[in-house]
C-alpha positions, -999 to 999 in steps of 0.1 A, spaced: -364 55 -118 -353 31 -92 -329 8 -120 -320 38 -138 -308 56 -100 -294 17 -89 -272 17 -122 -259 55 -120 -247 41 -82 -228 16 -97 -209 36 -119 -203 68 -99 -185 48 -76 -153 53 -95 -159 91 -96 -152 93 -57 -115 82 -64 -115 109 -93 -126 138 -78 -111 131 -39 -79 135 -57 -87 173 -62 -107 178 -30 -99 196 -1 -116 188 36 -150 198 38 -163 218 62 -168 194 89 -135 183 90 -140 153 70 -112 149 41 -122 121 16 -84 120 3 -81 102 41 -101 78 27 -92 59 -2 -79 27 12 -44 22 -11 -46 45 -35 -46 75 -6 -17 100 -16 11 99 11 8 136 19 -27 128 32 -24 101 53 15 97 67 9 118 95 -22 100 109 -13 78 144 -33 46 140 -22 39 179 -28 68 194 -19 55 233 19 42 218 48 60 232 82 51 211 110 36 229 136 52 241 162 24 238 185 34 209 189 69 228 225 70 227 232 42 200 243 47 164 226 37 135 245 18 109 224 -1 89 191 9 69 165 -15 51 139 4 34 109 -12 15 88 17 -2 59 14 -25 58 39 -55 46 74 -55 10 81 -67 4 76 -102 -20 81 -129 -46 54 -141 -37 23 -157 -49 18 -193 -76 -5 -181 -87 20 -154 -89 50 -182 -110 27 -206 -131 19 -172 -135 58 -172 -145 63 -205 -173 40 -203 -185 51 -170 -186 88 -194 -209 68 -222 -228 53 -193 -237 86 -178 -251 99 -208 -270 66 -216 -287 68 -180 -295 104 -188 -310 97 -223 -331 65 -209 -342 91 -183 -352 115 -210 -370 93 -234 -387 82 -202 -397 114 -196 -379 113 -158 -374 141 -139 -337 154 -141 -341 186 -123 -325 179 -97 -298 159 -112 -264 176 -105 -253 199 -137 -222 183 -139 -231 147 -146 -248 156 -181 -212 165 -193 -188 146 -175 -162 133 -193 -128 115 -177 -99 137 -173 -78 111 -191 -99 110 -221 -79 105 -252 -46 94 -233 -30 61 -247 -7 54 -219 -14 53 -182 0 38 -152 31 58 -149 47 81 -118 31 114 -119 44 146 -105 29 145 -70 46 110 -73 78 122 -77 78 150 -50 64 121 -24 95 100 -27 119 130 -36 106 147 -2 108 114 16 148 110 6 155 141 17 137 135 50 157 104 51 191 117 45 182 145 76 170 120 102 200 98 96 231 117 85 252 95 101 244 67 76 247 88 45 279 105 53 302 83 28 307 92 -8 282 77 -29 287 43 -45 262 14 -54 281 -10 -31 276 11 2 239 26 -7 220 -1 -29 190 9 -43 163 -18 -62 133 -12 -79 109 -36 -100 107 -36 -134 76 -18 -137 82 18 -143 66 33 -123 87 15 -93 124 25 -107 108 60 -113 102 63 -77 136 51 -67 150 77 -90 129 103 -76 140 91 -42 176 89 -52 174 125 -64 167 135 -30 189 115 -11 217 127 -30 214 160 -36 243 182 -35 267 151 -36 275 151 -69 283 177 -94 258 179 -123 239 208 -124 227 238 -105 215 216 -76 249 195 -78 230 158 -85 251 129 -81 243 98 -107 231 69 -91 226 32 -102 190 18 -96 190 -23 -104 160 -47 -109 156 -83 -115 136 -97 -143 98 -98 -135 96 -136 -139 125 -145 -114 122 -113 -91 113 -130 -58 122 -103 -32 99 -76 -45 73 -90 -67 72 -129 -49 38 -126 -59 39 -125 -95 60 -159 -93 38 -178 -65 15 -201 -82 -8 -213 -51 -14 -174 -43 -25 -167 -75 -48 -199 -75 -62 -186 -38 -70 -150 -50 -87 -169 -80 -104 -188 -59 -113 -161 -34 -125 -131 -55 -161 -137 -57 -162 -145 -20 -146 -112 -19 -175 -95 -42 -201 -115 -19 -187 -101 13 -189 -63 -5 -223 -64 -17 -247 -57 13 -226 -24 19 -230 -16 -18 -264 -23 -18 -271 -1 10 -251 27 -4 -269 21 -37 -300 28 -19 -292 61 -2 -273 76 -32 -310 70 -49 -320 95 -24 -292 120 -24 -293 120 -63 -326 145 -55 -308 167 -35 -272 172 -45 -255 203 -61 -221 195 -64 -193 169 -75 -188 132 -68 -174 134 -35 -207 155 -23 -229 124 -31 -218 105 -8 -221 107 28 -190 104 55 -201 76 70 -209 59 32 -175 69 22 -163 50 51 -186 23 44 -172 21 6 -134 26 22 -144 -7 44 -152 -27 10 -119 -20 -1 -100 -29 29 -117 -59 31 -102 -66 -3 -68 -57 9 -71 -80 37 -85 -111 24 -64 -109 -9 -29 -93 0 -31 -88 40 -37 -112 70 -70 -128 59 -49 -158 44 -14 -166 55 -3 -173 19 -6 -138 14 21 -128 33 42 -164 35 55 -158 -3 72 -130 13 97 -144 31 126 -143 4 123 -105 13 126 -108 50 154 -135 45 174 -113 22 169 -81 49 181 -100 78 211 -114 58 217 -78 52 217 -66 87 240 -95 98 264 -84 75 260 -45 85 270 -64 120 298 -87 108 315 -55 90 312 -33 125 322 -61 145 356 -65 121 358 -25 122 360 -26 84 368 10 69 343 29 59 332 31 23 343 -8 21 308 -19 29 272 -18 24 253 10 49 217 9 30 196 -14 8 169 8 -4 135 -12 -24 110 2 -47 78 -20 -54 41 -23 -45 12 -25 -26 15 -63 -31 49 -61 -17 46 -38 12 13 -49 24 25 -87 29 59 -74 45 44 -53 70 21 -86 79 53 -108 81 68 -81 110 32 -80 125 25 -46 123 -8 -29 133 -19 -63 157 -23 -66 192 -3 -93 208 -33 -120 205 -38 -115 172 1 -117 167 2 -152 182 -29 -162 160 -5 -155 125 24 -172 139 2 -200 140 -12 -190 109 -45 -188 122 -68 -167 101 -79 -132 116 -113 -118 121 -122 -93 92 -115 -54 96 -150 -45 121 -174 -20 96 -173 18 103 -179 34 126 -159 8 143 -118 15 140 -100 -6 122 -61 -7 123 -53 -22 91 -66 7 67 -52 5 36 -49 38 37 -28 34 67 -7 3 58 1 11 20 -11 45 8 10 54 -26 46 60 -11 40 41 20 72 26 34 87 3 60 122 11 73 140 -11 97 171 3 112 197 -16 124 214 3 157 246 -1 174 246 5 211 273 10 239 273 -24 258 275 -6 294 243 8 284 219 -21 271 217 -66 273 221 -65 236 247 -47 218 223 -43 184 189 -34 181 163 -31 154 139 -1 151 109 -2 131 92 27 114 62 28 92 57 58 72 86 74 91 67 71 125 77 46 151 52 17 149 54 -11 181 59 -50 169 37 -73 190 65 -99 188 86 -79 207 62 -67 236 45 -37 218 77 -18 211 90 -1 181 125 -11 191 137 -50 196 174 -67 207 185 -78 171 185 -119 183 152 -111 198 141 -98 166 150 -128 148 139 -153 172 104 -138 178 94 -126 145 119 -138 117 121 -176 126 87 -184 128 83 -176 92 116 -189 78 105 -228 83 83 -220 49 105 -225 17 91 -203 -10 96 -230 -37 78 -256 -19 49 -230 -6 42 -217 -45 44 -250 -61 15 -264 -43 -17 -256 -55 -45 -257 -26 -80 -272 -30 -108 -254 -47 -124 -231 -19 -161 -239 -32 -170 -208 -29 -206 -195 -38 -207 -180 -76 -216 -145 -70 -251 -142 -96 -265 -104 -84 -262 -82 -111 -248 -55 -90 -221 -82 -79 -212 -87 -117 -212 -52 -123 -188 -47 -99 -163 -79 -113 -163 -62 -147 -163 -26 -139 -133 -30 -112 -114 -60 -130 -118 -86 -99 -105 -116 -117 -72 -99 -129 -39 -111 -123 -24 -99 -92 6 -82 -111 -20 -55 -125 -6 -36 -93 -34 -22 -73 -70 -1 -86 
């Protein structure tokens, strides 16, 4: 039964994602929903503390927030059409495996009953990838909490030049912007019982959106990704082989559904393989991944400089921008987090400033601070809050505070504090990246990396199942 079990292992990995969306934490306190890398739901992971020793700064106590920049990922979505087709094929292959076992008179007495009749929950659905109700709620609630947290920023009557809301042209991103705006502006208008307020969401063309979809226009990044994907698959293969062997044994003694086919340690290893892919193809694994996000970083700094100018000139309320709110994708949030140096130690931050590669995320049981579920879950976000402080209380008049998933997060470029004087923020975090021109960076195609081809059947199967080699604009698994 070795070949049958091995094939079953390949096809059952997607089931972990399917059933985990509907699972609760098991009796041992292990919640599989917190270990789904970048397809984790916001509510399951937003309260996880990445750095338990970090103490937020009190430097902005007594200061006034005058401008907010938000970069958020869209909320939880349905599977894409590609993923739904894969799940349909998964159901077909499970039936084929069972039929093969029966024809060869292999015992199936211990096989979980659900495997025999499993079908994709999205069978027959023709469209996918849209924001679903839990995703709407994630962004609506985030909008409500943002207004409650910064009442002084959102006390003005709504105007599209005061509260700028931008999204990519991908429907799940623009729908997320709408859900956030509804939460943010509830009670601010006269529409319906909830007194909703109509608001504007603007988008750039997909072909020219260098702020939020920089990865789609950057040809050198596409070349890097295409060349790197085979070696990523090869790095993942030993872990997948190990879990395959364990699953072959566990199939003889499993009585529940997909999540119970895997031990917590195996779930963490599967999570690591996804985190590894995020690290190498979207994050700190190569500087091209985040250098191409420089236009977004420049735009944010310019918006804060304009806010300072308006504040210094004492422009009347309602005449200048107070928030710039952006809704995009994991391929946006991950590189932007890297540009800020989040989740790094001081020595690691110095490496990325010199564009030196970082070590791969450690394999479990060692803990990684760049877990995809922490960096960019559905609705994951970074907020940069510009504060005006009394001149007598500090050496600087303007400070930046960075919040990740609504929690203060240390910036190694600012001495490990979540709060940084604005000029220091520009000098130590922003300016080292600004030497890169997007057009020049993305027009240069690197030399082929001559990666070793991946020939094993398991690797080829995973490449087919998960669609490795697709364009970056597929927007996550």
